C-alpha positions in Angstrom: 0.0 0.0 0.0 1.3 3.4 -0.9 0.3 6.9 0.1 -0.6 8.7 -3.2 -1.6 12.4 -3.7 -3.8 13.0 -6.8 -3.6 16.6 -8.1 -6.2 17.1 -10.7 -8.7 20.0 -11.1 -11.2 17.9 -13.1 -13.3 16.4 -10.3 -14.6 13.4 -12.3 -11.1 12.4 -13.3 -9.7 12.9 -9.8 -12.5 10.8 -8.3 -12.1 8.0 -10.9 -8.3 7.8 -10.3 -8.9 7.8 -6.5 -11.5 5.0 -6.6 -9.4 2.8 -8.9 -6.2 3.2 -6.9 -8.0 2.5 -3.7 -9.5 -0.7 -5.2 -5.9 -2.0 -5.6 -5.0 -1.1 -2.0 -3.5 2.3 -2.1 -4.3 5.2 0.2 -5.3 8.3 -1.8 -5.5 12.0 -1.0 -6.9 14.6 -3.3 -6.1 18.2 -4.3 -7.9 20.2 -6.9 -5.6 23.1 -7.5 -2.0 24.0 -7.2 -2.2 26.0 -4.0 -4.1 23.2 -2.2 -1.5 20.7 -3.4 1.3 22.9 -2.3 0.0 23.0 1.3 -0.5 19.2 1.4 3.0 18.5 0.1 4.5 20.8 2.8 2.6 19.0 5.6 2.5 15.4 4.5 4.9 12.8 3.1 3.6 10.9 0.0 5.1 7.9 -1.8 3.9 9.1 -5.2 2.1 12.2 -6.6 -0.1 12.0 -9.7 0.2 15.6 -11.0 -1.9 17.3 -13.7 0.1 19.9 -15.6 -2.6 22.4 -16.3 -3.9 23.4 -12.9 -5.5 26.6 -11.5 -3.3 29.0 -9.5 -0.1 27.0 -9.7 0.8 24.8 -12.7 2.1 21.3 -12.4 5.5 22.4 -13.6 5.7 25.1 -11.0 4.5 22.8 -8.3 7.2 20.2 -9.3 9.9 22.7 -8.1 8.6 22.3 -4.6 8.5 18.5 -4.6 11.6 16.6 -3.1 12.2 12.9 -2.7 8.8 11.9 -4.0 8.0 10.1 -7.2 5.9 12.1 -9.7 3.7 10.9 -12.6 2.5 13.7 -14.8 -0.9 13.9 -16.4 -1.5 15.9 -19.5 -4.4 16.6 -21.9 -2.1 16.7 -25.0 0.9 14.7 -26.2 3.5 17.4 -26.6 7.2 16.3 -26.8 8.4 19.7 -25.4 6.2 19.3 -22.3 7.4 15.7 -21.9 11.1 16.7 -22.1 10.5 19.6 -19.7 8.6 17.3 -17.2 11.4 14.6 -17.3 14.0 17.3 -16.9 12.3 18.4 -13.6 12.5 14.8 -12.3 9.2 13.2 -13.3 9.2 9.4 -13.3 6.5 9.0 -16.0 4.1 10.8 -18.2 0.5 9.8 -19.0 -1.7 11.4 -21.7 -5.4 11.9 -21.3 -7.6 10.1 -22.0 -6.0 7.0 -20.6 -7.1 3.5 -19.7 -7.3 3.1 -15.9 -5.5 -0.3 -16.1 -2.6 1.5 -17.8 -2.5 4.1 -15.1 -2.5 1.5 -12.3 0.2 -0.5 -14.1 2.4 2.6 -14.5 1.9 3.7 -10.9 2.9 0.2 -9.6 6.0 0.2 -11.8 7.1 3.6 -10.4 6.4 2.5 -6.8 8.4 -0.7 -7.2 11.3 1.3 -8.7 11.2 3.7 -5.7 11.0 0.9 -3.2 14.0 -0.7 -4.8 16.0 2.5 -4.3 15.0 2.9 -0.7 17.4 0.7 1.3 17.3 2.5 4.7 15.5 5.0 6.9 17.2 7.4 9.3 15.4 9.4 12.1 17.1 10.9 15.1 19.5 8.3 16.4 17.7 5.4 14.7 18.6 3.7 11.5 16.5 1.0 9.8 18.0 -1.2 7.1 15.1 -2.7 5.2 16.9 -5.5 3.3 18.3 -7.1 6.4 15.5 -6.1 8.8 18.1 -4.6 11.2 17.6 -1.6 13.4 20.3 0.5 15.0 20.2 3.0 17.9 23.3 5.1 18.2 25.0 2.6 15.9 24.2 -0.3 18.3 22.0 -3.1 17.1 18.5 -3.1 18.6 16.9 -6.4 19.3 13.3 -6.3 17.9 10.9 -9.2 17.7 9.5 -9.9 14.2 6.2 -8.4 15.3 7.9 -5.2 16.5 9.9 -4.9 13.3 6.8 -5.4 11.1 4.9 -2.7 13.1 7.9 -0.3 12.8 8.0 -0.8 9.1 4.3 0.0 8.7 4.7 3.2 10.8 7.7 4.3 8.7 5.9 3.6 5.4 2.9 5.6 6.6 4.8 8.3 8.5 2.9 11.5 9.4 -0.3 9.7 8.8 -2.6 8.7 11.7 -3.5 5.0 11.6 -6.2 3.3 13.6 -5.3 0.3 15.8 -7.4 -1.9 13.5 -5.5 -0.7 10.4 -2.2 -1.3 12.1 -3.3 -4.9 13.0 -4.2 -5.5 9.4 -1.1 -3.9 7.8 1.5 -5.2 10.2 0.3 -8.7 10.9 -2.6 -9.3 8.6 -4.9 -9.7 11.5 -8.7 -9.3 11.3 -10.1 -7.0 14.0 -11.8 -9.2 16.6 -12.5 -6.6 19.2 -9.1 -6.5 21.0 -6.4 -4.1 19.8 -4.3 -4.1 23.0 -1.5 -6.0 21.3 -0.9 -2.8 19.2 -0.6 -0.7 22.3 1.9 -3.2 23.9 4.1 -3.2 20.8 4.0 0.5 20.4 5.1 1.0 24.0 8.1 -1.4 23.4 9.1 0.4 20.2 9.0 3.8 22.0 11.2 2.5 24.7 13.7 0.7 22.5 14.1 3.5 20.0 13.7 6.5 22.2 10.7 7.6 20.2 8.4 8.6 23.0 7.7 11.9 21.2 7.9 10.5 17.7 5.2 7.8 17.9 2.3 9.9 18.9 -1.0 8.7 20.3 -4.0 10.0 18.2 -7.0 10.3 20.6 -9.7 7.7 20.0 -8.0 6.4 16.9 -4.5 5.0 17.0 -0.9 6.2 16.4 1.2 8.3 14.0 4.9 8.4 13.5 5.9 12.1 13.3 8.8 12.9 11.0 
């Protein structure tokens, strides 16, 4: 599951893209003009942004200058080689021309996400470093002993950083559990992670919901 921002001023297209990406398991957020998108990009971390070029207020090309360390797929109403070259020069991963088949969009999005995940080998925050390939976690360069359940929960929190997740969703994403009325195991493992990683202020409790890793 990836966190995807859809920036498209045409409401029907934005809604259609959102619905289809959610059907294949992605978490989608929506913006309908450049200014709204800019605010969201400043406050949240996304795995991928689907970005229309022709937007009210701030164009997709202008918006691209404010995007760092996030994959971008451009949408455009016309196939223009100069626009494509300009988009790729700004760092876009792909370019999709409207109208497009939804299956093609999903396939292209998944290819970009796999490419990005392959490039992401580690995560660093404060004194903590996580090496994804080896499932090793270090605190002040010392190996931290985590149980498999603790590591799986940690990885889900990192993948969804700055996003509030319910206890039920954490159960599902981390351990593929169905919610049966008891989420105390999430609370127990969160407390252990906070203590082992010194993240008492990083893993925040979201009242009446669950937890959020603040980065």
